[in-house]
NUDO-545512 format. One record per residue (C-alpha): residue number from 1; z, x, y. Coordinates in steps of 0.02 Angstrom, whole numbers, plus 50000, padded with zeros to 5 digits. Each point is the difference from the previous one (the first is absolute). Layout:
% residues N
   pos       Z       X       Y
   NUM       Z       X       Y
...
% end
This chain:
% residues 760
   pos       Z       X       Y
     1   50840   47188   48793
     2   49866   49895   50090
     3   49837   49942   49924
     4   49903   50106   50124
     5   50094   50155   49949
     6   49974   49967   49821
     7   49816   49973   50026
     8   49989   50166   50088
     9   50068   50085   49848
    10   49878   49922   49876
    11   49894   50133   49913
    12   49842   49909   50041
    13   49909   50156   50063
    14   49990   50062   49818
    15   49885   49859   49950
    16   49882   49990   50147
    17   49912   50136   50100
    18   50056   49918   50162
    19   50169   49927   50046
    20   50021   49813   49975
    21   50039   49966   50183
    22   49853   50053   50109
    23   49921   49919   50147
    24   49864   49869   49966
    25   49880   49959   50141
    26   50015   49816   50033
    27   49942   50006   50181
    28   49876   49859   50044
    29   49941   49950   50170
    30   49865   49871   49989
    31   50027   49945   50179
    32   49979   50179   50068
    33   50159   49998   50095
    34   50100   50152   50057
    35   50121   50060   49866
    36   50150   49956   50117
    37   49947   49815   50004
    38   49977   49954   49817
    39   50113   49957   49854
    40   49971   50045   49819
    41   50064   49928   49837
    42   50111   50121   49909
    43   50023   49990   49810
    44   50122   50103   49898
    45   50098   49993   49837
    46   50187   50009   49970
    47   50113   49998   49848
    48   50069   49832   49948
    49   50186   49969   50020
    50   50026   49934   49826
    51   49964   50160   49905
    52   50089   50011   49834
    53   50149   50112   50000
    54   49943   50090   49845
    55   49841   50061   50086
    56   50021   50181   50059
    57   49900   50020   50159
    58   50025   50187   50013
    59   49925   50036   49830
    60   49865   49866   50006
    61   49815   50026   50022
    62   49869   49908   50102
    63   49932   49912   49844
    64   50175   49935   49955
    65   50024   49927   50175
    66   49828   49917   50002
    67   50018   49936   49821
    68   50164   49916   50027
    69   49941   49924   50163
    70   50145   50062   50098
    71   49895   50010   50164
    72   49964   49855   50118
    73   49871   49995   50139
    74   50047   49955   50182
    75   49889   49969   50148
    76   50030   49991   50189
    77   49893   50004   50155
    78   50050   50136   50126
    79   49920   50091   50151
    80   49877   50138   49958
    81   50110   50125   50093
    82   50170   49980   49915
    83   50121   50121   49920
    84   49996   49898   49842
    85   49828   50073   49964
    86   50072   50176   49987
    87   49999   50086   49832
    88   50141   50115   49951
    89   49941   50170   50049
    90   50099   50154   50051
    91   49939   50099   50151
    92   50048   50183   50034
    93   50011   50086   50166
    94   49911   50160   50058
    95   50087   50164   49970
    96   49980   50110   50157
    97   49965   50184   49990
    98   50110   50142   50061
    99   49931   50174   50039
   100   50179   50069   50006
   101   50076   50050   49834
   102   49839   49957   49909
   103   50056   50005   49819
   104   50165   49902   50020
   105   49942   49874   50122
   106   49833   49953   49924
   107   50043   49994   49817
   108   49978   49813   49991
   109   49851   49989   50116
   110   49868   49981   49870
   111   50101   49885   49888
   112   50055   49874   50131
   113   49833   50000   50092
   114   49910   49966   49834
   115   50104   49838   49989
   116   49955   49968   50184
   117   49818   50017   49959
   118   50024   49868   49861
   119   50071   49883   50133
   120   49851   50026   50112
   121   49884   49969   49853
   122   50079   49832   49966
   123   49975   49947   50179
   124   49820   50054   49992
   125   49967   49898   49839
   126   50076   49843   50068
   127   49882   49864   50055
   128   50009   49934   50177
   129   50130   49859   49961
   130   50117   50113   49900
   131   49989   50144   50123
   132   50056   49899   50149
   133   50137   49919   49905
   134   50066   50170   49951
   135   49984   50067   50177
   136   50083   49851   50086
   137   50141   49964   49878
   138   50033   50160   49895
   139   50115   50106   50107
   140   49990   50147   49879
   141   49810   50004   50023
   142   50019   50002   50190
   143   50131   50140   49986
   144   49884   50099   49886
   145   49859   49992   50129
   146   50114   50049   50142
   147   50079   50141   49905
   148   49843   50105   50018
   149   49984   49962   50186
   150   50181   50048   50038
   151   49982   50177   49915
   152   49817   50041   49998
   153   49927   50162   49950
   154   49884   50051   50140
   155   49831   50082   49962
   156   50064   50163   50077
   157   50140   50008   49869
   158   49882   49954   49858
   159   49916   50171   50001
   160   50158   50076   49923
   161   49984   49889   49842
   162   49923   50066   49847
   163   49973   49947   49818
   164   50073   49833   49949
   165   50089   49981   50171
   166   49830   49994   50085
   167   49926   49881   49874
   168   50145   49879   50020
   169   49987   50011   50189
   170   49814   49964   50000
   171   50021   49851   49880
   172   50141   49928   50102
   173   49913   50008   50167
   174   49832   49937   49936
   175   50080   49849   49914
   176   50113   49966   50150
   177   49844   49993   50113
   178   49925   49871   49887
   179   50158   49894   49993
   180   50011   49996   50188
   181   49814   49964   50016
   182   50028   49854   49886
   183   50151   49947   50102
   184   49895   49985   50155
   185   49855   49908   49915
   186   50039   49812   50034
   187   49830   49934   49938
   188   49957   50051   49823
   189   49884   49855   49958
   190   49959   49818   50048
   191   50145   49929   49903
   192   50121   50151   50016
   193   50037   50025   50183
   194   50141   49985   50129
   195   50009   49959   50184
   196   49998   50165   50098
   197   50140   49947   50117
   198   50108   49946   49853
   199   49969   50161   49903
   200   50036   50111   50154
   201   50159   49907   50037
   202   50062   50024   49817
   203   49962   50186   50002
   204   50093   50024   50165
   205   50143   49892   49939
   206   50016   50108   49840
   207   49988   50161   50106
   208   49838   50050   49918
   209   49899   50009   50162
   210   50094   50075   50143
   211   49956   50132   50130
   212   50092   50143   49907
   213   49906   49947   49839
   214   49834   50003   50094
   215   50043   50175   50065
   216   50048   50062   49825
   217   49842   49932   49921
   218   49900   50086   50138
   219   50086   50168   49960
   220   49961   49980   49814
   221   49818   49939   50005
   222   49926   50038   50167
   223   49904   50150   49932
   224   49944   49918   49838
   225   49973   49819   50042
   226   49978   49964   50181
   227   49926   49825   49968
   228   50162   49950   49922
   229   50100   50059   50147
   230   49886   49903   50118
   231   50028   49845   49891
   232   50190   50016   50006
   233   50001   50033   50187
   234   49886   49851   50037
   235   50109   49880   49896
   236   50162   50058   50077
   237   49943   49986   50180
   238   49892   49847   49967
   239   50125   49871   50061
   240   49971   49990   50188
   241   50151   49889   50025
   242   50115   50146   49962
   243   49924   50127   50126
   244   50163   50016   50093
   245   50093   50035   49838
   246   49871   50136   49954
   247   50022   50080   50169
   248   50187   49998   49990
   249   49995   50069   49823
   250   49884   50144   50048
   251   50101   50036   50154
   252   50159   50012   49899
   253   49914   50115   49874
   254   49940   50121   50138
   255   50178   50011   50068
   256   50066   50034   49826
   257   49872   50136   49968
   258   50041   50089   50166
   259   50186   49991   49966
   260   49975   50070   49822
   261   49904   50149   50071
   262   50134   50031   50128
   263   50138   49988   49868
   264   49909   50121   49882
   265   49988   50122   50147
   266   50186   49978   50032
   267   50046   50032   49817
   268   49896   50155   49996
   269   50037   50077   50172
   270   50166   49911   50041
   271   50045   49853   50108
   272   50049   50007   50185
   273   50176   49950   50041
   274   49944   49840   50085
   275   49872   49952   49867
   276   50013   49839   49906
   277   49984   50033   49815
   278   49909   49869   49892
   279   50021   50012   49812
   280   49839   50039   49904
   281   49965   50033   49816
   282   50029   50189   50004
   283   50167   50087   49992
   284   50078   50106   50132
   285   49958   50185   50009
   286   50109   50090   49871
   287   50100   50147   50053
   288   49922   50109   49867
   289   49813   50016   49987
   290   49917   49881   49877
   291   49818   49995   49957
   292   50021   49825   49930
   293   50063   49938   50170
   294   49849   50084   50083
   295   49882   49908   49882
   296   50085   49834   50034
   297   49976   50027   50186
   298   49816   50051   49994
   299   49954   49866   49877
   300   50086   49863   50104
   301   49915   50066   50157
   302   49834   49999   49915
   303   50025   49820   49939
   304   50054   49944   50174
   305   49843   50077   50082
   306   49885   49924   49868
   307   50080   49832   50025
   308   49969   50011   50189
   309   49818   50046   49971
   310   49973   49857   49878
   311   50078   49881   50123
   312   49880   50045   50137
   313   49856   49992   49873
   314   50038   49819   49947
   315   50052   49937   50172
   316   49900   50078   50143
   317   50097   49916   50145
   318   50149   50099   49939
   319   49922   50159   50073
   320   50015   49929   50175
   321   50175   49945   49963
   322   50046   50173   49947
   323   49923   50076   50157
   324   50107   49884   50106
   325   50158   50059   49906
   326   49953   50187   50027
   327   49985   50018   49810
   328   49853   50120   50016
   329   50079   50106   50134
   330   50149   50042   49889
   331   49898   50063   49853
   332   49966   50178   50063
   333   50181   50033   50044
   334   50062   49932   49829
   335   49865   50100   49909
   336   50051   50170   50073
   337   50189   49961   49997
   338   50009   49951   49816
   339   49876   50121   49922
   340   50054   50150   50096
   341   50181   49971   49936
   342   49940   49970   49823
   343   49900   50158   49989
   344   50148   50097   50064
   345   50108   49918   49867
   346   49890   50051   49856
   347   49965   50173   50064
   348   50036   50136   49867
   349   50101   49886   49890
   350   50048   50048   49824
   351   49947   49823   49943
   352   49821   50048   50029
   353   50009   50107   49842
   354   50130   49902   49902
   355   49922   49829   50033
   356   49815   50044   50021
   357   49930   49832   49947
   358   50112   49903   50120
   359   49971   50130   50141
   360   49811   49974   49980
   361   50017   49814   50008
   362   50106   50014   50160
   363   49866   50109   50085
   364   49861   49881   49952
   365   50098   49850   50057
   366   50032   50084   50167
   367   49818   50041   50022
   368   49951   49822   49956
   369   50128   49934   50125
   370   49927   50111   50136
   371   49829   49932   49958
   372   50066   49824   50022
   373   50075   50046   50169
   374   49825   50056   50063
   375   49911   49853   49923
   376   50126   49876   50075
   377   49982   50081   50175
   378   49809   49991   49977
   379   50014   49818   49971
   380   50054   49977   50180
   381   49870   50119   50067
   382   49862   49902   49903
   383   50068   49835   50065
   384   49977   50062   50181
   385   49826   50054   49968
   386   49956   49834   49912
   387   50069   49900   50145
   388   49907   50107   50124
   389   49837   49963   49909
   390   50047   49814   49992
   391   50026   49982   50187
   392   49850   50102   50061
   393   49958   49867   50127
   394   50179   49988   50068
   395   50042   50166   50085
   396   50178   49951   50045
   397   50049   49962   49821
   398   49906   50153   49941
   399   50101   50111   50119
   400   50162   49937   49924
   401   49955   50060   49830
   402   49935   50167   50069
   403   50167   50029   50088
   404   50086   49958   49836
   405   49894   50125   49905
   406   50034   50137   50131
   407   50187   49959   49997
   408   50006   50015   49810
   409   49921   50173   50002
   410   50107   50056   50149
   411   50159   49949   49911
   412   49944   50086   49837
   413   49961   50155   50102
   414   50187   50031   50023
   415   50016   50030   49813
   416   49879   50141   49965
   417   50009   49996   49812
   418   49953   49817   49991
   419   49857   50003   50128
   420   49925   50154   49916
   421   50012   49919   49828
   422   49920   49842   50066
   423   49864   50101   50086
   424   49964   50090   49841
   425   49972   49836   49910
   426   49914   49899   50140
   427   49919   50103   50140
   428   50066   49940   50166
   429   49848   50072   50088
   430   49886   49886   49896
   431   50110   49850   50037
   432   49990   50042   50186
   433   49811   49995   49986
   434   50009   49830   49918
   435   50104   49925   50140
   436   49889   50081   50134
   437   49846   49924   49919
   438   50065   49821   50016
   439   50110   49996   50151
   440   50055   50092   50157
   441   50120   50142   49958
   442   50068   50135   50112
   443   49927   50154   49918
   444   50123   50109   50085
   445   50148   49925   49910
   446   49918   50002   49833
   447   49936   50179   50017
   448   50176   50052   50056
   449   50073   49932   49837
   450   49867   50090   49895
   451   50026   50166   50093
   452   50189   49986   49972
   453   49978   49973   49815
   454   49879   50150   49985
   455   50132   50111   50077
   456   50141   49953   49878
   457   50040   50135   49872
   458   50008   49867   49863
   459   49818   49949   50036
   460   49941   50180   49989
   461   50086   50013   49830
   462   49918   49840   49937
   463   49830   50066   50057
   464   50029   50156   49892
   465   50042   49890   49851
   466   49844   49895   50022
   467   49899   50161   49986
   468   50077   50023   49825
   469   49918   49837   49941
   470   50163   49904   49999
   471   49925   49840   50066
   472   50111   49864   49928
   473   50142   49931   50102
   474   50127   50043   49863
   475   49942   50180   49989
   476   50007   50022   50189
   477   50175   49916   50005
   478   50062   50112   49861
   479   50018   50137   50134
   480   50112   49905   50116
   481   50118   50154   50007
   482   49987   50165   49910
   483   50153   49968   49900
   484   49938   49911   49847
   485   50002   50124   49860
   486   49902   49888   49882
   487   49843   50032   50106
   488   49969   50168   49919
   489   49910   49921   49851
   490   49887   49907   50117
   491   49959   50152   50098
   492   49947   50097   49845
   493   49870   49871   49961
   494   49927   50002   50174
   495   49901   50139   50083
   496   50062   50067   50161
   497   50131   50115   50079
   498   50172   49990   49927
   499   50146   49934   50100
   500   50119   50118   49908
   501   50009   50185   50021
   502   49961   50094   49843
   503   50059   50183   49998
   504   49882   50113   49906
   505   50003   50190   49996
   506   49853   50094   50073
   507   49958   50084   49837
   508   49996   49827   49910
   509   49884   49932   50140
   510   49878   50146   49981
   511   49995   49972   49810
   512   49958   49816   50024
   513   49869   50039   50125
   514   49913   50122   49883
   515   50004   49879   49858
   516   49916   49864   50104
   517   49871   50121   50072
   518   49956   50057   49822
   519   49944   49825   49964
   520   49921   49972   50170
   521   49936   50170   50067
   522   49909   49918   50144
   523   50164   49942   50079
   524   50087   50108   50128
   525   50181   50051   49976
   526   50047   49914   50164
   527   49932   49830   49941
   528   50089   50016   49835
   529   50166   50041   50084
   530   49983   49840   50103
   531   49969   49899   49849
   532   50151   50076   49908
   533   50112   49959   50150
   534   49936   49822   49998
   535   50032   49974   49813
   536   50175   50081   49990
   537   49927   50161   49937
   538   49947   49913   49840
   539   49834   50084   49945
   540   49959   49866   49871
   541   49997   49864   50134
   542   49893   50107   50113
   543   49873   50034   49859
   544   49993   49816   49954
   545   49975   49948   50178
   546   49856   50127   50024
   547   49914   49948   49841
   548   50015   49811   50041
   549   49951   50030   50181
   550   50158   49906   50050
   551   50068   50115   50135
   552   50088   49919   50146
   553   49909   49991   50170
   554   50100   50140   50080
   555   49943   50123   49864
   556   49819   49949   50005
   557   49992   50049   50185
   558   50046   50182   49953
   559   49853   50114   49956
   560   50000   50034   49814
   561   49969   50188   50027
   562   50140   50025   50129
   563   50088   50165   49981
   564   50188   50015   50006
   565   50067   50109   50141
   566   50158   50084   49940
   567   50145   49992   50122
   568   50050   50154   50095
   569   50138   50104   49923
   570   50163   49971   50087
   571   50073   50147   50095
   572   50156   50074   49937
   573   50145   49947   50109
   574   50092   50151   50071
   575   50174   50026   49946
   576   50113   50002   50149
   577   50155   50104   50002
   578   50128   49924   50114
   579   50144   50094   50075
   580   50140   49886   50042
   581   49997   49811   49987
   582   49845   49924   49915
   583   49904   49879   50116
   584   50021   49815   49964
   585   49816   49963   49991
   586   49874   50080   49886
   587   49851   49986   50115
   588   49949   49931   50171
   589   49938   49834   49929
   590   50172   49962   49928
   591   50079   50041   50167
   592   49880   49882   50092
   593   50032   49862   49875
   594   50187   50005   50018
   595   50049   49841   50087
   596   50188   50015   49981
   597   50034   50030   50184
   598   49896   49854   50062
   599   50146   49877   50005
   600   50116   50124   50094
   601   49861   50036   50127
   602   49960   49815   50025
   603   50185   49963   50025
   604   50016   50144   50125
   605   49850   49944   50100
   606   50057   49818   50008
   607   50174   50045   50052
   608   49937   50120   50131
   609   49886   49872   50087
   610   50080   49915   50147
   611   49925   49830   50029
   612   50009   49969   50189
   613   49876   49956   50133
   614   50057   50115   50140
   615   49858   50120   49986
   616   49860   49873   49979
   617   49896   50000   50157
   618   49900   49859   50073
   619   49815   50028   49992
   620   49965   49876   50138
   621   49957   50084   50166
   622   50116   49961   50145
   623   49923   50035   50169
   624   50137   49926   50107
   625   50072   50171   50056
   626   49830   50096   50014
   627   50019   50015   50190
   628   50184   50059   49999
   629   50001   50122   49856
   630   49916   50166   50008
   631   49938   50058   49831
   632   49960   50181   49969
   633   49833   50023   49919
   634   49936   50154   49912
   635   49826   50039   49939
   636   50048   50139   49885
   637   50122   49956   49861
   638   50021   50188   49963
   639   50164   50062   50073
   640   50034   50168   50075
   641   50081   50061   49840
   642   49831   49988   49911
   643   49880   50134   50064
   644   49818   49960   50018
   645   49886   50111   49892
   646   49833   49914   50039
   647   49905   50104   50134
   648   49882   49854   50030
   649   50144   49896   50054
   650   50047   50131   50131
   651   49824   50005   50062
   652   49988   49811   50019
   653   50161   49996   50098
   654   49935   50123   50134
   655   49838   49902   50021
   656   50082   49832   50035
   657   50004   49942   50179
   658   50152   49991   50113
   659   50034   49815   49983
   660   50012   50011   49811
   661   50108   50160   50013
   662   50123   49912   50118
   663   50014   49852   49881
   664   50030   50123   49855
   665   50135   50093   50099
   666   50085   49836   50040
   667   49994   49947   49816
   668   50053   50168   49939
   669   50172   49979   50079
   670   50021   49835   49913
   671   49939   50070   49837
   672   50130   50140   50004
   673   50137   49868   50007
   674   49938   49920   49837
   675   50112   50032   49853
   676   49903   50083   49859
   677   50111   49910   49877
   678   49947   49831   50063
   679   49867   49975   49868
   680   49965   49815   50030
   681   49976   49959   50183
   682   50004   49834   50085
   683   49821   49924   49992
   684   50024   49933   50177
   685   50021   50179   50065
   686   49851   50058   49905
   687   49891   49861   50069
   688   50060   50036   50180
   689   49962   50184   49973
   690   49829   49967   49939
   691   49960   49879   50140
   692   50055   50130   50132
   693   49887   50133   49923
   694   49855   49878   49997
   695   50024   49956   50182
   696   50003   50188   50046
   697   49833   50027   49912
   698   49916   49843   50058
   699   49924   50061   50166
   700   49909   50143   49906
   701   49931   49883   49865
   702   49947   49866   50120
   703   49877   50107   50095
   704   50119   50072   50130
   705   50054   49833   50077
   706   50164   50028   50090
   707   50053   49819   49988
   708   49970   49995   49810
   709   49890   49843   50016
   710   49883   49971   49852
   711   49816   50008   50045
   712   49915   49836   50033
   713   49874   49959   49863
   714   49999   49809   50024
   715   49921   49993   50170
   716   49934   49844   50090
   717   49952   49843   49914
   718   49831   49999   49913
   719   49856   49970   50122
   720   50077   50080   50154
   721   49958   50179   49965
   722   50114   50143   49954
   723   50063   50150   50101
   724   49948   50176   49956
   725   50179   50044   49955
   726   50010   49858   49875
   727   49838   50052   49917
   728   50065   50184   49989
   729   50167   49941   49933
   730   49911   49901   49863
   731   49897   50151   49949
   732   50155   50113   49992
   733   50090   49871   49894
   734   49857   49996   49873
   735   49987   50191   50001
   736   50189   50024   49975
   737   50008   49881   49853
   738   50052   50085   49840
   739   49890   49997   49849
   740   50144   49966   49889
   741   50163   49903   50003
   742   50105   50031   50158
   743   50157   50035   49899
   744   50053   50100   49852
   745   50127   49926   49884
   746   50049   50166   49927
   747   50027   50087   50165
   748   50094   49851   50064
   749   50113   49997   49850
   750   50032   50186   50019
   751   50045   49974   50180
   752   50125   49864   49959
   753   50072   50100   49857
   754   50025   50156   50116
   755   50092   49884   50117
   756   50114   49930   49870
   757   49929   49824   50014
   758   49961   49984   49812
   759   50080   50096   49856
   760   49907   50151   49944
% end
């Protein structure tokens, strides 16, 4: 057995209140040099080699050792930062918390973390010299610090801790903050300080200041100690010589975050056949439903989203890098893809009753994850607005960020659930007004986006929820789909119409109405009925809401004295006695709703259609054979087979002059040859027939001119005088002008329809 081992077994603690081997502060720095540039004299005592063999070290006491002078003093000069200054102290690692299998997994949480608190206390009590010697050369101390950063308990998870678990958690995280703050303080006093570059290099060398650690510290303390986060961020990104390294590190982390989100979506919804699967820290989807697996997915998804948000918070240029990688444009699709499948998985599961605590944690984690999705997307929207304000004097650069903003909203518009949830949190109409106030924005495009959102059914549902005073993001997100059975307890505590149908007998409803009206006789039975329907027919809730004046808005708009109008009694349905086979349908509506024959009819129609171009005519008029082909024209489309019953028509025929009668006789012969089954005639024939009839009537309309020449209204050039005929023609032209349009669309369409030129 060695001397050191025997000394460790001496019962010296029974004599003194403190152990014999404790650190003594011997640090002196008269030259006020950095601690990494000075040497200190070290003095210690050891047992002599010539100890009598009859002296029992194990049973000896401190007085016996000092009395016999068995100790000798040694001295040496060593650097101030050296492992030989380290005392013998044991350090313990942090014990992580598991929300699954609470009693079995967390039995040692309090015990082990109490030892971890003692380790943190030791580091806090050390002076500057001893602290840095421990950090730089004691590997167990470094491992103890890193153990909490590798498995942190996020603030969201801490709300499920109670009792001694919560006390231990608070003590650990408060002391850990003090230790890290001490770790980043390189200048304690005039004689106890260290070069900043040297201290940062040692921290990075020991993996105590890396980008993942900066992100983790941001997640833990961004809400409670923002100044500490700013200090950590400034120190990490302080070295300007490593800018390229920082950019590469952030770029790699953005790629990793996007891959993790894609892999989570693949594990939940399934991978494509051509997809490249990258291993992540969640297991494959089990063949049998497992609520524990669901929790591992949603918690890992929440941590990934929070990590991305923290990254963009500590390193603003990363937002632009993520936009270039289309990171923001993938968020809406991943949001709807993952959460829609997760809600379908947990729909009406027996585990919601058998594992109520875990089921509640899963629902809360999903809601928190959806909140992080919206906040992360808003980070990119805010970045576009900030840059638009920054470049107010540079319209070209401004326009680039305006286009990015519109493209982000247009992409999110494809996923209705995400864009509606985002609009419920951050009003897009308000954001449009901000952009319009500082730069030139096409209001048509922005208004189109807003109008599309307002027409979505999801947006209308969220508007109804907002009227029920559910203003928080988590409360709105709780109603992603109407499948979460755990929402019933929330609904009972909130005024407003129920989303579940409660069946109550009419006699029971009447009794509840009378009970409420006995307490409030000034209320009408119609108003009371509306209140009962809104509160799941619970009269106690209705009475409390009326007394506390806490009725929802849609009930306050109803007059308090409104009277209930009873529904009309339903008529008794006649009993039909059928003779023979009973009809297949009960009523006409069922017959009209029968769609069973649609496919057969569609197939019959498609098979009967002959696709050829033989009967398609050319609408272009060809006048090459006008002089050689005689076309029969008729003025009266009515054939001989259709008798004329209009006496006015007979009278008008007798009064027509000879020329018009001759033309009609000539056209009548041609009309008799027309086939009455030829419904659609050639438009060329119709136009020729119309032109011939117009020429026949032209001499009468043109004032009796036999040549059909139009009257001269132009006359001689100005200044040479005009003939009397020209002046008369001008007067006739003005007199004969119509007071309204010289055509009638309705009559023209009717004429074309009668001729088969357009379908009727």
